[in-house]
TORROTOR-252031 format. One record per residue (C-alpha): x, y, z; residue in three letters. Coordinates in steps of 0.02 Angstrom, whole numbers, padded with zeros to 5 digits, always signed. Last residue first. Layout:
<atoms>
XYZALA
...
</atoms>
This chain:
<atoms>
-01791+01626+00646PHE
-01707+01796+00643ASP
-01757+01905+00497GLU
-01697+01993+00343LYS
-01547+01897+00274TYR
-01631+01728+00266PHE
-01779+01809+00180GLU
-01681+01807+00019SER
-01692+01960-00093GLU
-01808+01926-00238GLU
-01759+01850-00405GLY
-01847+01683-00379ASP
-01678+01597-00353PRO
-01638+01716-00211SER
-01529+01865-00248GLN
-01356+01878-00175PRO
-01314+01999-00035ARG
-01174+02124-00045ALA
-01124+02184+00127PRO
-01231+02320+00205ASN
-01204+02507+00225GLU
-01080+02509+00084ASP
-00984+02674+00077ASN
-00811+02599+00089LEU
-00848+02457-00032LYS
-00866+02272+00008PRO
-00789+02155-00124GLU
-00895+02086-00265THR
-00816+02187-00407GLY
-00654+02088-00412GLU
-00680+01914-00344ILE
-00644+01926-00160PHE
-00504+01872-00044ALA
-00515+01909+00143GLN
-00405+01991+00271SER
-00508+01979+00430LEU
-00526+02102+00571ARG
-00597+02082+00745HIS
-00637+02229+00859GLN
-00681+02348+00718SER
-00687+02528+00781HIS
-00537+02581+00681ARG
-00632+02528+00526THR
-00644+02363+00431ALA
-00739+02367+00266ILE
-00904+02279+00296ARG
-00928+02094+00332GLY
-01016+02136+00496THR
-00927+02025+00622GLU
-00755+01994+00546ALA
-00742+02178+00496ASP
-00655+02172+00329ILE
-00479+02188+00263THR
-00492+02173+00074VAL
-00394+02065-00046PHE
-00430+02071-00232VAL
-00442+01931-00360ILE
-00466+01978-00543LYS
-00307+01886-00594ASP
-00267+01717-00518PRO
-00177+01697-00351VAL
-00061+01546-00346GLU
-00057+01463-00176PHE
+00109+01500-00094GLU
+00260+01391-00129LYS
+00376+01282-00024LYS
+00475+01165-00134GLU
+00422+00986-00109TYR
+00497+00834-00021LEU
+00479+00921+00148SER
+00291+00916+00119LEU
+00293+00727+00144SER
+00353+00727+00325SER
+00232+00854+00395GLU
+00098+00790+00276MET
+00093+00615+00349PHE
+00091+00665+00532ASN
-00033+00804+00497LYS
-00154+00690+00405TRP
-00146+00562+00547ILE
-00172+00701+00675PRO
-00323+00766+00572LEU
-00418+00602+00573ALA
-00461+00566+00755ALA
-00462+00733+00849ARG
-00504+00859+00712ALA
-00621+00738+00626GLY
-00712+00718+00789THR
-00689+00580+00917GLU
-00788+00673+01051TYR
-00860+00511+01124GLU
-00788+00357+01041ALA
-00787+00274+00870ILE
-00977+00258+00871ILE
-01049+00125+00758LYS
-01065+00086+00572ARG
-00985-00082+00539GLU
-00821-00049+00451ASP
-00772+00058+00599TYR
-00710+00236+00581GLY
-00568+00349+00522VAL
-00551+00437+00354TRP
-00400+00535+00293VAL
-00374+00643+00138GLY
-00218+00711+00057SER
-00180+00844-00074LEU
-00002+00891-00122LEU
+00086+01031-00215GLU
-00010+01193-00180PRO
-00048+01124-00006SER
-00199+01017+00028TYR
-00328+00959+00152GLY
-00459+00828+00188LEU
-00497+00773+00365PHE
-00629+00648+00412TRP
-00707+00560+00562ALA
-00852+00440+00543ASP
-00958+00356+00678ALA
-00956+00505+00797TYR
-01148+00504+00802ASP
-01172+00670+00713SER
-01045+00632+00578THR
-00879+00723+00586THR
-00783+00815+00450GLY
-00632+00930+00453THR
-00587+01042+00308LYS
-00427+01097+00222GLY
-00311+01229+00155ALA
-00124+01239+00185LEU
+00019+01359+00146PRO
+00158+01291+00257TRP
+00214+01333+00434ASN
+00167+01162+00502LEU
+00103+01256+00655ASP
-00067+01283+00572SER
-00100+01096+00585VAL
-00205+01102+00744GLU
-00298+01252+00668LYS
-00413+01134+00574GLY
-00577+01179+00660THR
-00554+01364+00627GLY
-00423+01501+00642ARG
-00280+01470+00522LYS
-00328+01298+00456ILE
-00513+01332+00423VAL
-00462+01503+00356GLY
-00355+01417+00227GLN
-00517+01335+00173LEU
-00588+01508+00135LEU
-00433+01550+00033HIS
-00447+01386-00063THR
-00631+01421-00095MET
-00592+01594-00163LEU
-00453+01518-00268TYR
-00572+01396-00351ALA
-00699+01535-00383LEU
-00565+01642-00465GLN
-00496+01497-00569PRO
-00672+01477-00639THR
-00763+01311-00618ILE
-00760+01153-00725VAL
-00599+01182-00823GLN
-00555+01008-00885MET
-00381+00936-00855GLY
-00218+00981-00941PRO
-00158+00799-00931ASP
+00032+00794-00923PRO
+00114+00669-01042GLU
+00173+00518-00945GLU
+00006+00429-00956HIS
+00062+00285-01065SER
-00019+00123-01122GLU
+00040-00038-01203LEU
+00217+00024-01233ILE
+00310-00111-01331ASN
+00473-00169-01253GLY
+00455-00350-01308GLU
+00408-00409-01133ARG
+00266-00281-01125ASP
+00280-00102-01060VAL
+00147-00015-00955ILE
+00158+00172-00922LYS
+00131+00306-00792LEU
+00001+00211-00691ILE
-00091+00280-00539THR
-00166+00439-00611ILE
-00302+00540-00523PRO
-00431+00607-00647GLU
-00418+00796-00671LYS
-00547+00929-00641LYS
-00482+01105-00665LYS
-00542+01248-00553GLY
-00369+01313-00509GLY
-00298+01145-00459ASN
-00325+01148-00271ALA
-00509+01192-00289TYR
-00534+01051-00414VAL
-00431+00939-00301SER
-00566+00951-00167PHE
-00685+00853-00280ALA
-00552+00721-00315GLN
-00519+00701-00129CYS
-00704+00672-00096MET
-00714+00539-00231GLU
-00560+00446-00171GLU
-00622+00449+00009LEU
-00780+00364-00050THR
-00953+00441-00031LEU
-01104+00422+00082SER
-01226+00569+00090SER
-01278+00640+00259SER
-01147+00777+00249GLY
-01232+00907+00359LEU
-01293+01010+00211ALA
-01357+00848+00132MET
-01482+00847+00275SER
-01580+00975+00173LEU
-01645+00840+00055ASP
-01579+00751-00098GLU
-01457+00627-00021ILE
-01322+00610-00152LEU
-01296+00474-00285PRO
-01112+00444-00327SER
-01033+00547-00466SER
-00951+00688-00367ILE
-00821+00760-00486GLY
-00821+00949-00471VAL
-00964+00970-00596ARG
-01071+00837-00513LYS
-01060+00930-00348ALA
-01110+01092-00436PHE
-01265+01013-00513GLU
-01316+00932-00349LEU
-01294+01096-00254VAL
-01398+01186-00385ARG
-01538+01057-00370ALA
-01536+01070-00180ILE
-01587+01252-00191THR
-01484+01413-00174ILE
-01584+01467-00021ASP
-01619+01299+00059GLN
-01437+01250+00037VAL
-01379+01414+00115ILE
-01498+01394+00261LYS
-01430+01220+00296ILE
-01252+01286+00292THR
-01293+01426+00415VAL
-01371+01300+00534ILE
-01222+01181+00527ASN
-01081+01302+00567ARG
-00913+01225+00522SER
-00801+01351+00613PHE
-00703+01403+00458ALA
-00854+01377+00346LEU
-00971+01488+00446ALA
-00829+01611+00473ASN
-00808+01644+00287ALA
-00997+01649+00261LEU
-01004+01786+00392LEU
-01117+01752+00539THR
-01258+01856+00614ASP
-01326+01757+00762GLY
-01212+01630+00843TYR
-01322+01486+00899PHE
-01278+01353+01028LYS
-01270+01163+01031GLU
-01079+01161+01014ALA
-01092+01054+00857TYR
-01227+01166+00783ASN
-01408+01114+00783LYS
-01541+01041+00669PRO
-01718+01026+00735LYS
-01809+00901+00624TRP
-01989+00864+00673GLN
-02041+00682+00685GLU
-02043+00678+00876GLU
-02150+00836+00878ILE
-02283+00759+00765GLU
-02281+00829+00590LYS
-02355+00977+00493GLU
-02359+01118+00620GLY
-02169+01118+00628GLU
-02099+01003+00493GLY
-01927+01083+00492TYR
-01876+01182+00645ILE
-01747+01321+00640ILE
-01642+01399+00777PRO
-01529+01546+00731SER
-01367+01576+00635ASP
-01413+01725+00527VAL
-01316+01733+00364ILE
-01198+01876+00321VAL
-01110+01876+00152THR
-00929+01929+00173ALA
-00854+01775+00089PRO
-00966+01813-00061THR
-01129+01735-00121TYR
-01171+01753-00305GLY
-01232+01581-00358GLN
-01056+01510-00390ASP
-01009+01569-00216LEU
-01153+01464-00149ALA
-01103+01312-00253ALA
-00927+01324-00181GLY
-01003+01339-00008TYR
-01101+01179-00037ILE
-00949+01083-00100ILE
-00844+01153+00043PRO
-00979+01089+00162LYS
-00958+00907+00110PHE
-00812+00883+00230THR
-00942+00922+00363SER
-01004+00745+00373GLY
-00943+00625+00239VAL
-01056+00477+00271GLN
-00958+00326+00214ARG
-00932+00233+00050GLN
-00786+00111+00063GLY
-00725+00044-00104GLN
-00596+00170-00166VAL
-00503+00226-00011VAL
-00575+00095+00107ARG
-00492-00045+00009ASN
-00562-00209+00075PHE
-00414-00329+00081GLU
-00444-00362+00266SER
-00336-00465+00384LYS
-00177-00474+00279SER
-00208-00296+00219PHE
-00191-00227+00395ASP
-00244-00051+00448LEU
-00345-00003+00295GLY
-00341+00062+00117GLY
-00177+00157+00132VAL
-00137+00243-00033MET
+00013+00356-00065ALA
+00083+00461-00208LYS
-00060+00463-00335VAL
-00007+00574-00480HIS
-00146+00692-00535GLY
-00015+00811-00603THR
-00082+00974-00529LYS
-00178+00898-00383PRO
-00031+00790-00326GLU
-00100+00637-00239PHE
-00134+00568-00066SER
-00258+00443+00005TYR
-00266+00384+00185LEU
-00384+00256+00261ALA
-00441+00204+00434GLY
-00509+00062+00538GLN
-00550+00041+00723VAL
-00508-00129+00796LEU
-00334-00079+00852PRO
-00215-00215+00914GLU
-00167-00170+01092GLN
-00013-00085+01164GLU
+00070-00055+01332LEU
+00236+00038+01315GLN
+00404-00034+01364LEU
+00570+00028+01432THR
+00694-00109+01400PHE
+00827-00225+01471ASP
+00810-00221+01660ILE
+00962-00253+01770LYS
+01046-00101+01689PRO
+00914+00013+01770ASP
+00877+00163+01658LYS
+00785+00054+01530TYR
+00845+00046+01349LYS
+00722+00096+01215GLY
+00535+00107+01174MET
+00500-00078+01145VAL
+00312-00090+01112ARG
+00207-00206+01218VAL
+00067-00330+01185GLU
-00001-00425+01335ILE
-00011-00598+01413VAL
-00067-00574+01593ASP
+00023-00683+01721GLY
+00040-00546+01852PRO
-00109-00428+01840SER
-00147-00278+01730LEU
-00278-00140+01709ALA
-00329-00072+01880SER
-00167-00145+01948SER
-00071-00004+01863PRO
-00149+00133+01973LYS
-00259+00287+01948LEU
-00344+00241+01783ILE
-00399+00381+01667LEU
-00588+00412+01658ASP
-00623+00595+01626TYR
-00483+00608+01499LEU
-00560+00460+01404TYR
-00727+00541+01364TYR
-00861+00413+01407LYS
-00964+00328+01271HIS
-00818+00228+01202PRO
-00805+00129+01365ASN
-00676-00011+01373LEU
-00608-00026+01549LYS
-00468+00098+01579ARG
-00297+00074+01499ALA
-00266+00259+01457TRP
-00155+00279+01610LYS
-00031+00163+01524MET
+00114+00280+01480SER
+00113+00366+01650ASP
+00126+00196+01736PHE
+00300+00159+01667PRO
+00300-00011+01578ILE
+00460-00104+01624VAL
+00558-00230+01523GLY
+00623-00406+01525SER
+00739-00526+01435VAL
+00788-00685+01526THR
+00915-00796+01442PRO
+00846-00927+01443ASN
+00677-00840+01451VAL
+00601-00702+01344ALA
+00489-00548+01351LEU
+00453-00541+01537ASP
+00356-00386+01592VAL
+00377-00275+01745GLN
+00236-00151+01778VAL
+00265+00020+01856LYS
+00194+00142+01982LYS
+00323+00105+02118ALA
+00182+00089+02245THR
+00054+00016+02125ASP
+00180-00119+02079SER
+00128-00254+01954VAL
+00251-00397+01931GLU
+00287-00531+01801ARG
+00171-00480+01660VAL
+00196-00593+01508VAL
+00257-00528+01341GLY
+00202-00512+01161GLN
+00303-00401+01045TYR
+00285-00233+00956ILE
+00429-00147+00866GLU
+00490+00030+00900GLY
+00661-00025+00962GLU
+00706-00198+00901LYS
+00711-00358+01004PHE
+00824-00488+00926GLU
+00809-00677+00915GLU
+00627-00684+00972VAL
+00559-00841+01053LYS
+00371-00864+01043HIS
+00371-01048+01093LYS
+00501-01015+01228ALA
+00397-00869+01292LEU
+00241-00978+01304PHE
+00331-01124+01385GLU
+00412-01010+01514GLU
+00247-00927+01557THR
+00161-01096+01577ALA
+00301-01149+01693LYS
+00283-00987+01792PHE
+00105-01035+01834SER
-00064-00946+01828SER
-00053-00893+01647PHE
-00173-00767+01570HIS
-00219-00730+01389ASP
-00236-00583+01268LEU
-00253-00463+01414ALA
-00391-00333+01420GLY
-00496-00230+01300ARG
-00417-00069+01359TYR
-00506+00098+01335GLY
-00587+00199+01195GLN
-00443+00324+01194ARG
-00326+00179+01158LYS
-00410+00145+00991ASP
-00390+00324+00932VAL
-00205+00322+00976ASP
-00181+00154+00891ARG
-00273+00220+00738LEU
-00159+00371+00727GLY
+00001+00270+00746LYS
-00054+00145+00613GLU
-00112+00279+00493VAL
+00043+00387+00512ALA
+00162+00239+00494PHE
+00079+00177+00335ASN
+00075+00353+00263ALA
+00261+00378+00298THR
+00297+00211+00214LYS
+00193+00267+00064GLN
+00289+00430+00054MET
+00450+00331+00044GLU
+00373+00213-00084LEU
+00319+00354-00201ASP
+00173+00296-00307LEU
+00157+00358-00486THR
+00170+00187-00567THR
+00278+00094-00693TYR
+00207-00076-00739ILE
+00327-00193-00830GLN
+00229-00338-00904LEU
+00305-00512-00898GLY
+00178-00611-01000GLU
+00118-00745-00880ARG
+00011-00670-00741MET
-00044-00505-00819VAL
-00062-00556-01001LYS
-00134-00726-00958ASP
-00264-00659-00835TYR
-00343-00521-00939GLY
-00283-00354-01007TYR
-00412-00225-00950LYS
-00498-00309-00803GLU
-00343-00400-00745MET
-00239-00241-00757LEU
-00361-00135-00655TYR
-00378-00268-00521ARG
-00189-00286-00510ARG
-00163-00097-00492ILE
-00285-00088-00345HIS
-00198-00240-00271GLU
-00031-00149-00283VAL
-00109+00006-00202PHE
-00186-00091-00059TYR
-00025-00188-00027PRO
+00093-00038-00028ALA
+00240-00080+00086VAL
+00267-00267+00108GLU
+00109-00353+00048SER
+00150-00364-00137ASN
+00328-00419-00100LEU
+00273-00580-00017HIS
+00389-00599+00130PRO
+00569-00647+00092ARG
+00660-00731+00234SER
+00834-00693+00176ILE
+00983-00809+00176PHE
+01153-00751+00234GLU
+01293-00869+00185LEU
+01445-00890+00296VAL
+01596-00919+00185THR
+01698-01066+00250GLU
+01659-01178+00101LYS
+01690-01034-00020ALA
+01862-01006+00055GLU
+01900-01193+00043LEU
+01844-01197-00139ALA
+01953-01047-00180GLU
+02102-01133-00099LYS
+02067-01295-00193LYS
+02075-01194-00355SER
+01926-01154-00466ILE
+01861-01205-00638ASP
+01986-01347-00658GLY
+01848-01476-00686ALA
+01900-01570-00529GLU
+01897-01408-00429VAL
+01723-01369-00496MET
+01661-01543-00454GLN
+01728-01525-00278ARG
+01638-01357-00259LEU
+01475-01436-00321VAL
+01489-01578-00195TYR
+01525-01451-00057LEU
+01363-01358-00101GLN
+01266-01522-00094ARG
+01332-01561+00078GLU
+01287-01384+00134LYS
+01109-01402+00068ALA
+01090-01568+00160MET
+01141-01483+00323LYS
+01035-01327+00293PRO
+00875-01431+00268ASP
+00722-01325+00226VAL
+00789-01148+00198LEU
+00953-01215+00129PRO
+00849-01310-00001SER
+00925-01478-00046TYR
+00766-01581-00026LYS
+00651-01446-00095SER
+00753-01410-00251PRO
+00796-01592-00290ALA
+00911-01613-00442GLN
+00912-01425-00481PRO
+00975-01366-00309LEU
+01162-01390-00301GLY
+01196-01250-00423ALA
+01113-01130-00301LEU
+01236-01171-00161MET
+01384-01168-00281ALA
+01334-00994-00344ALA
+01315-00930-00166GLU
+01489-00990-00116ALA
+01565-00923-00278LEU
+01489-00749-00263ASN
+01323-00683-00331LEU
+01312-00496-00370GLU
+01262-00511-00554SER
+01111-00614-00503VAL
+01041-00464-00409ASP
+01035-00501-00225LYS
+00908-00538-00088GLY
+01001-00698-00050PHE
+00876-00840-00070TYR
+00732-00758-00162ASN
+00830-00629-00262GLU
+00967-00746-00322ALA
+00836-00879-00357ALA
+00731-00760-00462SER
+00878-00715-00573PHE
+00934-00896-00587ILE
+00773-00961-00661GLY
+00605-01003-00585TYR
+00611-00973-00399SER
+00458-01011-00291GLY
+00571-01070-00149ASN
+00643-01204-00264GLY
+00771-01191-00404LEU
+00664-01222-00559TYR
+00767-01213-00719ILE
+00705-01101-00861GLU
+00819-00949-00857ASN
+00981-01042-00823LEU
+00935-01177-00947TYR
+00882-01064-01091LEU
+01043-00963-01078TYR
+01144-01125-01067LEU
+01062-01182-01229ILE
+01107-01016-01311GLU
+01285-01032-01248ASN
+01298-01207-01320LYS
+01240-01144-01489SER
+01066-01183-01550LEU
+00987-01276-01697ASN
+01063-01450-01695ALA
+01087-01455-01506GLU
+00906-01405-01480LEU
+00845-01539-01601LYS
+00949-01671-01514LEU
+00875-01620-01346ALA
+00702-01618-01423LEU
+00726-01795-01486LEU
+00784-01855-01315ALA
+00639-01771-01224GLU
+00513-01835-01352LYS
+00576-02012-01327ILE
+00566-01993-01138LYS
+00390-01923-01155ARG
+00336-02073-01260SER
+00414-02192-01134LEU
+00303-02122-00998LYS
+00349-02044-00829LYS
+00241-01887-00839GLU
+00337-01728-00793ARG
+00254-01614-00921THR
+00289-01440-00991LEU
+00390-01507-01139LEU
+00502-01354-01117LEU
+00560-01415-00947SER
+00610-01586-01011ARG
+00701-01509-01160ALA
+00798-01392-01045VAL
+00842-01539-00933GLN
+00896-01638-01087GLN
+01011-01496-01142THR
+01085-01486-00967ILE
+01124-01670-00981THR
+01023-01800-00889SER
+01117-01930-00789GLY
+01076-01867-00616GLY
+01192-01891-00470GLN
+01167-01928-00285VAL
+01004-02028-00274PHE
+01020-02156-00136ARG
+01094-02327-00106GLY
+01269-02258-00116THR
+01331-02394-00234LYS
+01175-02395-00343PHE
+01173-02203-00357ASN
+01355-02203-00409VAL
+01328-02341-00538MET
+01175-02257-00615ALA
+01267-02091-00620SER
+01412-02169-00717ARG
+01299-02256-00844VAL
+01199-02097-00880ILE
+01358-01992-00886ALA
+01436-02107-01017GLN
+01277-02101-01121LEU
+01284-01910-01130ASP
+01137-01847-01235ILE
+01132-01673-01314GLY
+01279-01679-01434ARG
+01416-01701-01304HIS
+01577-01598-01289SER
+01530-01429-01213TYR
+01414-01503-01081PHE
+01536-01637-01028HIS
+01530-01589-00843ALA
+01339-01582-00846ASP
+01245-01544-00685GLU
+01364-01489-00549ALA
+01511-01433-00655ALA
+01395-01347-00780ILE
+01297-01261-00641PHE
+01454-01197-00555ALA
+01533-01143-00720ARG
+01383-01033-00764GLU
+01381-00954-00591VAL
+01568-00919-00596ILE
+01546-00832-00764ASP
+01431-00705-00684PRO
+01256-00690-00762ILE
+01209-00523-00840GLN
+01302-00561-01003ASP
+01212-00728-01008LEU
+01050-00631-01037SER
+00912-00619-00906VAL
+00733-00684-00907VAL
+00632-00644-00751LYS
+00536-00786-00671ARG
+00414-00808-00527ARG
+00301-00933-00612HIS
+00114-00903-00592GLU
+00146-00717-00583SER
+00104-00543-00521PHE
+00237-00431-00444GLU
+00248-00285-00325GLY
+00356-00148-00252MET
+00507-00131-00367LYS
+00594+00036-00351LYS
+00596+00134-00513GLY
+00583+00306-00435LYS
+00396+00327-00469ILE
+00361+00154-00399ASP
+00379-00009-00493PHE
+00264-00157-00525VAL
+00329-00316-00605GLU
+00244-00447-00713SER
+00313-00621-00689MET
+00364-00725-00839MET
+00293-00879-00922TRP
+00421-00934-01048PRO
+00434-00868-01226LYS
+00592-00943-01302TYR
+00574-00923-01491ASP
+00695-00775-01485GLN
+00829-00892-01419PRO
+00827-00978-01589SER
+00761-01142-01664ILE
+00643-01182-01521ILE
+00474-01240-01586LYS
+00401-01352-01452PRO
+00386-01534-01507LEU
+00231-01607-01591THR
+00305-01601-01766GLY
+00460-01687-01702SER
+00353-01836-01653VAL
+00290-01858-01831PHE
+00460-01822-01908HIS
+00547-01948-01796TYR
+00408-02077-01814LEU
+00416-02064-02005PHE
+00605-02081-02001THR
+00592-02226-01880LEU
+00461-02310-01990LEU
+00564-02282-02148VAL
+00721-02348-02062ALA
+00627-02496-01995CYS
+00559-02537-02168VAL
+00734-02521-02247PHE
+00811-02632-02114PHE
+00672-02759-02142LEU
+00706-02757-02329PHE
+00894-02771-02305VAL
+00868-02918-02188GLY
+00748-03003-02307VAL
+00872-02981-02450LYS
+01011-03052-02344LEU
+00900-03198-02295TRP
+00872-03237-02479ARG
+01056-03219-02523ALA
+01095-03347-02390MET
</atoms>
């Protein structure tokens, strides 16, 4: 007997040693969690606008860690009642709960209860594996014991509520509150808390977005558990049961308002900080963008592009049904719960009346919802023909465009005058033409809005920063700035007359014969008027006079870094540049001659509160041209608005300067302009280089978008005049001769000059600059 006792003691000792060794060996492979500070889960990085509104996020796991103080007590109790009623009494493993859950699940024939404690669920999640092996189960149990030994119950609950996956892309309670209810976690009520507390066992199965009935059953189970635990009364449970929950359908935040800007930020972050830092480390990115201005920009671009697209003509119905049954099936499939004014929907033409000049459209069946398109709003719907000016080709009757059974897009404009009809509608079509808008404050460099295209979901190509297009006449302010830098003045007279390049040297078909937009010549022309009315011939002569090299040098000074066409066609904007680059060059004029890089990010903060980078301190910028030259250009560009190609925006009643741009084949339309506070640029065109439509100039296609955006955005700023630097004088000159105006002058012009360059009373001729070779330029002596 004594012998067997000794053997037993020996075996017990060996087993104890082995178990102790195994415990320490396995423990060494477990995650180190001895305090809440050791908890470093993957967290989403968040992007905020200038006012702190969230507008984007980057993550593998959509999680934001919150303290227990931020989580309502009712939420904590709901999860404890649902998942671990003995949470505060067990030491990490609840054998009684394991046995009970096994019996319940066996009786019901399906999974109803889990036996894992909250501590075990935390351990399972921290092990980062779901493999069903004995070794993992052992690790899970050991880690649960380790957590209980090192952490308080509240600290374990903190880990649980932040770590647990609750479906719908939600990691942790904060994310779940946002994703399911559109609320901050602190705003959750009992009914919502019980619904979320029912999810951990099977997030997809019990999801209210997937199976509302199963989700409701699970919510009621949680409420019963809470009543049994004494957390709530039966009355409170009944009220929660009867509470109607409103779930949100949450589109991806990044694509909601500022998709091109958020993607621009993401690319920058990934390049500088790398994937793990951006997608897992919970960065807080504070940007310069203003979401309200961005919404205005989105609206302006979409409206403008739809208008441009309609002027090309109608591409026809999306589909056609020959039977009412097919119509019914289509409308039933595309059922809309609520039709909202201003939104676009698909409908089916029921009746086309040339006599009544209207089209009736069915939007829904059972019950029937219909609307009427008044003919006046669809006269644009001619057959597609971008080569014919739309006003010369409007349709004369509705049947020229639509037939009963046509599937079309319509916009709800409001209630119809006849109560038997629901809505007044407007015929629409999805634009194929593209556009971009870019806006920032020239003094601070803060980017306020960025629209890189019509629809980010269809094309992520950012036409603000990636799209290089011929700039047309928007390049003229660069040339005229270079001319002023070389001694020209606003009163310099240049002869606008025919010129031929290559005459006597090349075959006729190879000769270049540049012309003005109106295909006429204007004779003696003031530099100020040449820019205001975008005269091509004058600009070419200026480039030839001051030399291409000097234009290139000046362009580089004001921020043009892309290669430029190095021949006289540069005067007509033959070079291809991005909208961002052109706006930056214009900002030098708007900012008193200082070049400043646009800023998109104010600061980036990591999860520990450390500032990784900051641009909150104002950048003084680099003085690249004199304040006087910058103001002279601003004053000249004000002339474009007041009396030139940009006069369409003169009714905004705000100090504005700007320039239109159109390429010779109507493939690119531009407008860049600024106030003292805000600079914006717009480009319109196709991604593949082709005509937009006949006469779609910058003034017609791009300027209305710019105007729409600026009209709303300028109201956010205090109205100020452009600041006039010292050594600037204003002189009223004769708009034809450039001399001091007299009583005989038919047209007068108040013009800014750098002191000492202004016309004098006794001047017989305006001041003329010297040619590069030191002799007076021939351009001022003879007609070509």
